[in-house]
ZATI-668947 format. One record per residue (C-alpha): residue number from 1; residue in one letter; x, y negated, z negated. Coordinates in steps of 0.2 Angstrom, whole numbers, plus 5000, padded with zeros to 4 digits. Layout:
   k r    x    y    z
 NUM a    X    Y    Z
...
END
This chain:
   k r    x    y    z
   1 m 4925 4986 4986
   2 v 4943 4983 4984
   3 t 4954 4975 4998
   4 a 4973 4976 4997
   5 i 4983 4961 5005
   6 i 5001 4967 5009
   7 v 5012 4952 5013
   8 a 5025 4955 5026
   9 a 5027 4938 5035
  10 g 5044 4933 5027
  11 r 5060 4934 5037
  12 g 5071 4941 5023
  13 k 5086 4930 5026
  14 r 5096 4936 5011
  15 m 5095 4954 5019
  16 n 5108 4948 5032
  17 s 5099 4958 5045
  18 d 5094 4955 5063
  19 i 5077 4961 5060
  20 n 5063 4958 5047
  21 k 5068 4968 5032
  22 v 5051 4976 5031
  23 f 5055 4985 5047
  24 i 5072 4992 5040
  25 l 5071 5011 5037
  26 l 5070 5017 5020
  27 g 5071 5036 5020
  28 d 5063 5041 5035
  29 q 5051 5026 5038
  30 p 5051 5007 5038
  31 i 5050 4998 5021
  32 l 5032 4991 5025
  33 l 5025 5009 5028
  34 h 5029 5015 5011
  35 s 5018 5001 5003
  36 v 5004 5004 5016
  37 l 5004 5022 5014
  38 t 5003 5021 4995
  39 f 4989 5009 4995
  40 s 4980 5019 5008
  41 a 4981 5035 4997
  42 c 4973 5026 4982
  43 t 4955 5031 4981
  44 e 4950 5014 4973
  45 v 4957 5005 4988
  46 d 4944 5003 5003
  47 n 4954 4993 5016
  48 i 4970 4984 5019
  49 v 4975 4968 5027
  50 v 4993 4966 5032
  51 v 5000 4948 5034
  52 a 5014 4948 5048
  53 a 5025 4934 5055
  54 p 5016 4926 5070
  55 d 5028 4934 5082
  56 e 5027 4951 5074
  57 v 5008 4954 5073
  58 e 5009 4966 5088
  59 d 5024 4975 5081
  60 v 5015 4978 5065
  61 e 4999 4983 5074
  62 s 5009 4996 5084
  63 l 5017 5002 5068
  64 l 5001 5005 5059
  65 s 4993 5013 5074
  66 t 5005 5028 5072
  67 l 4996 5031 5056
  68 p 4979 5037 5061
  69 e 4973 5044 5044
  70 i 4976 5028 5034
  71 k 4962 5017 5027
  72 g 4954 5004 5038
  73 w 4966 4989 5042
  74 q 4968 4972 5050
  75 v 4984 4962 5054
  76 v 4984 4943 5052
  77 a 4997 4930 5056
  78 g 5006 4922 5041
  79 g 5011 4904 5038
  80 c 5027 4895 5034
  81 e 5025 4899 5015
  82 r 5019 4914 5006
  83 q 5004 4905 4999
  84 y 4998 4900 5017
  85 s 5000 4918 5023
  86 i 4989 4924 5009
  87 a 4976 4910 5013
  88 n 4976 4916 5031
  89 a 4972 4934 5025
  90 l 4958 4928 5013
  91 k 4949 4921 5028
  92 i 4947 4939 5035
  93 v 4944 4949 5019
  94 p 4927 4956 5020
  95 q 4914 4945 5010
  96 s 4908 4962 5002
  97 t 4925 4963 4994
  98 d 4923 4962 4975
  99 l 4942 4964 4970
 100 i 4957 4958 4980
 101 l 4975 4965 4977
 102 v 4990 4956 4983
 103 h 5006 4965 4986
 104 d 5023 4961 4993
 105 g 5027 4972 5008
 106 a 5045 4972 5002
 107 r 5040 4982 4986
 108 p 5040 5000 4994
 109 l 5041 5010 4978
 110 v 5025 5004 4970
 111 s 5016 5019 4962
 112 k 4997 5024 4963
 113 p 4996 5024 4944
 114 c 5002 5006 4944
 115 i 4989 5001 4957
 116 n 4975 5010 4949
 117 r 4980 5002 4932
 118 v 4980 4984 4939
 119 i 4963 4987 4947
 120 q 4955 4993 4931
 121 v 4962 4979 4921
 122 a 4957 4966 4934
 123 r 4939 4973 4934
 124 e 4938 4971 4916
 125 q 4948 4954 4914
 126 k 4946 4946 4931
 127 a 4965 4944 4933
 128 a 4979 4956 4931
 129 v 4997 4957 4936
 130 a 5010 4971 4936
 131 a 5025 4966 4926
 132 v 5040 4974 4916
 133 a 5048 4967 4900
 134 v 5064 4957 4903
 135 k 5079 4967 4897
 136 d 5093 4954 4897
 137 t 5094 4938 4887
 138 i 5088 4923 4897
 139 k 5096 4906 4896
 140 v 5088 4889 4901
 141 v 5102 4879 4910
 142 d 5103 4861 4915
 143 e 5109 4853 4931
 144 h 5127 4852 4923
 145 g 5128 4871 4920
 146 s 5125 4869 4901
 147 v 5114 4880 4891
 148 i 5099 4870 4883
 149 d 5088 4884 4877
 150 t 5087 4903 4874
 151 p 5069 4909 4875
 152 a 5063 4923 4864
 153 r 5066 4939 4874
 154 n 5050 4947 4868
 155 t 5040 4934 4876
 156 l 5047 4936 4893
 157 w 5041 4947 4907
 158 s 5047 4950 4925
 159 i 5032 4948 4936
 160 q 5029 4961 4950
 161 t 5015 4965 4962
 162 p 5002 4971 4964
 163 q 4992 4957 4957
 164 g 4973 4959 4956
 165 f 4959 4947 4955
 166 t 4941 4946 4957
 167 a 4938 4940 4975
 168 e 4928 4925 4969
 169 l 4941 4919 4957
 170 l 4956 4921 4969
 171 r 4946 4911 4983
 172 q 4942 4898 4970
 173 a 4961 4897 4965
 174 y 4967 4895 4983
 175 d 4954 4882 4987
 176 r 4959 4872 4972
 177 a 4978 4873 4976
 178 e 4974 4867 4994
 179 k 4964 4853 4988
 180 d 4977 4848 4975
 181 g 4992 4851 4987
 182 y 4999 4863 4975
 183 l 5012 4876 4980
 184 g 5014 4890 4968
 185 t 5027 4904 4966
 186 d 5014 4918 4965
 187 d 4995 4921 4965
 188 a 4994 4922 4947
 189 s 5001 4904 4945
 190 l 4986 4898 4956
 191 v 4974 4907 4945
 192 e 4982 4900 4929
 193 r 4979 4882 4935
 194 l 4960 4886 4933
 195 g 4962 4890 4914
 196 v 4959 4909 4917
 197 d 4969 4921 4907
 198 v 4980 4933 4917
 199 k 4983 4950 4909
 200 i 4999 4959 4910
 201 v 4999 4977 4916
 202 v 5015 4987 4912
 203 g 5023 4991 4929
 204 s 5039 5000 4932
 205 y 5057 4996 4934
 206 d 5057 5006 4950
 207 n 5045 4994 4958
 208 i 5059 4983 4964
 209 k 5058 4970 4978
 210 v 5070 4973 4992
 211 t 5078 4956 4995
 212 t 5097 4960 4997
 213 p 5107 4974 5004
 214 e 5111 4979 4986
 215 d 5092 4981 4983
 216 l 5091 4992 4998
 217 t 5105 5003 4991
 218 i 5095 5005 4975
 219 a 5079 5009 4984
 220 e 5087 5022 4994
 221 a 5094 5030 4978
 222 l 5077 5030 4970
 223 i 5069 5038 4985
 224 k 5082 5052 4985
 225 q 5079 5054 4967
 226 e 5061 5056 4970
 227 d 5063 5068 4984
 228 t 5075 5079 4972
 229 r 5062 5078 4959
 230 c 5048 5084 4971
 231 n 5059 5098 4977
 232 n 5062 5103 4959
 233 k 5044 5103 4955
 234 k 5040 5115 4969
 235 r 5053 5127 4964
 236 e 5047 5126 4946
 237 g 5029 5131 4952
 238 e 5014 5120 4955
 239 n 5004 5129 4942
 240 m 5015 5127 4927
 241 i 5005 5123 4911
 242 r 5013 5115 4896
 243 f 5006 5112 4879
 244 g 5011 5099 4865
 245 m 5005 5095 4848
 246 g 5003 5078 4840
 247 y 5000 5072 4822
 248 d 4998 5054 4814
 249 v 4992 5046 4799
 250 h 4989 5028 4793
 251 k 4983 5021 4777
 252 l 4967 5010 4776
 253 v 4969 4992 4771
 254 e 4959 4977 4770
 255 g 4959 4963 4783
 256 r 4962 4975 4798
 257 k 4950 4981 4811
 258 l 4947 5000 4812
 259 i 4951 5006 4829
 260 l 4949 5024 4833
 261 g 4950 5031 4851
 262 g 4950 5014 4858
 263 v 4933 5010 4849
 264 e 4931 4997 4836
 265 i 4921 5004 4822
 266 p 4912 4993 4809
 267 y 4920 4996 4792
 268 i 4927 4987 4777
 269 y 4944 4993 4780
 270 g 4956 4996 4794
 271 l 4971 5006 4798
 272 d 4988 4998 4794
 273 g 5002 4998 4807
 274 h 5013 4989 4820
 275 s 5001 4991 4834
 276 d 4982 4992 4832
 277 a 4986 5008 4822
 278 d 4974 5019 4832
 279 v 4979 5035 4823
 280 l 4969 5046 4835
 281 l 4978 5039 4851
 282 h 4994 5040 4842
 283 g 4992 5058 4840
 284 i 4986 5061 4858
 285 k 5001 5051 4864
 286 d 5013 5062 4854
 287 a 5005 5078 4860
 288 l 5007 5072 4878
 289 l 5025 5067 4877
 290 g 5028 5083 4867
 291 a 5021 5094 4881
 292 a 5032 5085 4894
 293 a 5047 5086 4882
 294 l 5049 5067 4882
 295 g 5051 5063 4864
 296 d 5038 5054 4854
 297 i 5030 5037 4854
 298 g 5043 5030 4842
 299 r 5056 5033 4856
 300 h 5045 5024 4869
 301 f 5037 5011 4859
 302 p 5047 5007 4843
 303 d 5040 4997 4829
 304 t 5055 4986 4829
 305 d 5050 4980 4846
 306 m 5039 4964 4845
 307 r 5031 4968 4862
 308 y 5021 4981 4854
 309 k 5015 4971 4839
 310 g 4996 4972 4838
 311 v 4995 4980 4856
 312 s 4980 4990 4860
 313 s 4984 5009 4859
 314 i 4974 5011 4875
 315 i 4987 5002 4885
 316 l 5000 5012 4878
 317 l 4991 5028 4882
 318 e 4989 5023 4900
 319 r 5008 5020 4900
 320 v 5011 5038 4892
 321 r 5000 5044 4907
 322 e 5012 5035 4919
 323 i 5028 5042 4910
 324 i 5022 5060 4911
 325 a 5017 5057 4929
 326 e 5034 5050 4933
 327 h 5040 5068 4928
 328 g 5028 5077 4939
 329 y 5013 5080 4926
 330 i 4995 5076 4925
 331 v 4984 5079 4910
 332 n 4974 5095 4910
 333 n 4964 5093 4893
 334 i 4965 5085 4876
 335 d 4958 5092 4860
 336 a 4959 5081 4845
 337 t 4952 5080 4827
 338 i 4951 5065 4816
 339 v 4952 5068 4797
 340 a 4942 5055 4787
 341 e 4930 5055 4773
 342 r 4923 5038 4778
 343 p 4916 5030 4789
 344 k 4905 5043 4798
 345 l 4911 5044 4816
 346 a 4899 5056 4825
 347 s 4890 5042 4834
 348 y 4906 5034 4840
 349 i 4914 5050 4847
 350 p 4906 5050 4865
 351 d 4913 5032 4867
 352 m 4930 5038 4862
 353 n 4930 5053 4874
 354 q 4925 5041 4888
 355 k 4939 5028 4884
 356 i 4952 5041 4883
 357 a 4946 5050 4899
 358 e 4947 5033 4908
 359 a 4964 5029 4901
 360 l 4971 5046 4907
 361 q 4961 5046 4923
 362 v 4953 5063 4920
 363 e 4935 5068 4919
 364 v 4927 5065 4902
 365 g 4924 5084 4900
 366 q 4943 5086 4899
 367 i 4943 5077 4882
 368 n 4936 5083 4866
 369 v 4937 5073 4850
 370 k 4930 5080 4834
 371 a 4929 5073 4816
 372 t 4930 5082 4799
 373 t 4932 5078 4781
 374 t 4943 5086 4767
 375 e 4928 5088 4755
 376 g 4936 5074 4744
 377 l 4953 5082 4743
 378 g 4970 5073 4747
 379 f 4973 5055 4753
 380 a 4959 5056 4767
 381 g 4947 5063 4754
 382 k 4950 5049 4743
 383 g 4948 5036 4757
 384 a 4966 5030 4756
 385 g 4969 5034 4774
 386 i 4965 5043 4790
 387 a 4974 5057 4800
 388 a 4973 5064 4817
 389 y 4978 5080 4825
 390 a 4979 5083 4844
 391 v 4984 5096 4856
 392 a 4987 5092 4874
 393 s 4990 5103 4890
 394 i 4997 5096 4905
 395 v 5000 5104 4923
 396 k 5012 5100 4937
 397 n 5005 5087 4949
 398 k 5001 5095 4966
END
């Protein structure tokens, strides 16, 4: 069971508004409802707990009551700090809950793919947070206004919500923080104090937090942009099918793991590359991006960017799925062929199909990976490298 805690107990003083910012209209509905409706629409989310300011609990309950078709929900009074508000919510989260998501009610543009990705990684790794890479150079400044350090930009990420944790871990983190009198800036900081690794999930720059009037202006523009995109999608036709082809090749070298289709395969050599060099997934990603006319993986994940050094291609495949989803497409099917003389791959292909299907959020029957040899001909036949071909079809997302 997955429970989403949506925090809406802050006053939003920087918004310069007479009312709580979560009640301000964004498009045709209050900011808070955007988040509630998105989480409710996620099939993985079972119920929702909204944290409201003590004097606004009834107002939030009345607001949610106008949405009869949303998932089961409860409203709880918050505290004087965000951490205390979430602690109150944890008291009413069902004991049967396995995974808890925490989200800022003032982030109305969170997407379902982002939520699902956080859930998936949190299930596997116990703790996951949505985040985006920092674009600007960051300076550390002392109390006199002098620069004392410039951290490497490729190590810096801007943390967003949702943040996802196993229920047991999050409760343990909050109990420890209360015992130690520690007040953190987010839920992940409490979990980090337990020595638990928190994994980054690539979020979206659209997932902004509405804190100031300028943020509201940006959010309104993004909402209008999305409405325009949806209208264009309808005009183009819901059943449009597009196709793309991908190809990639990497040489085999010593001292590297051999990863194909997200599966580690025992072998004396591995593929050389900037990321994990998963030639199969690289071909599939290029096919998907090509089908959507969105360039190639070199454009989105350049090998000059150290953020992608050694990164799992499964993570990047998930991001490609998000990218095409942002343009209105979902995956229809994938057909791919690995070209390798050695090692023998037949027994690993079912796992590859499964991992690719999970990353693309489709049924395993929509993925078909094959392997072939070149009968000793060419670089693949001589065992110098491995190549992969992929064809992808995508359809307009209804």
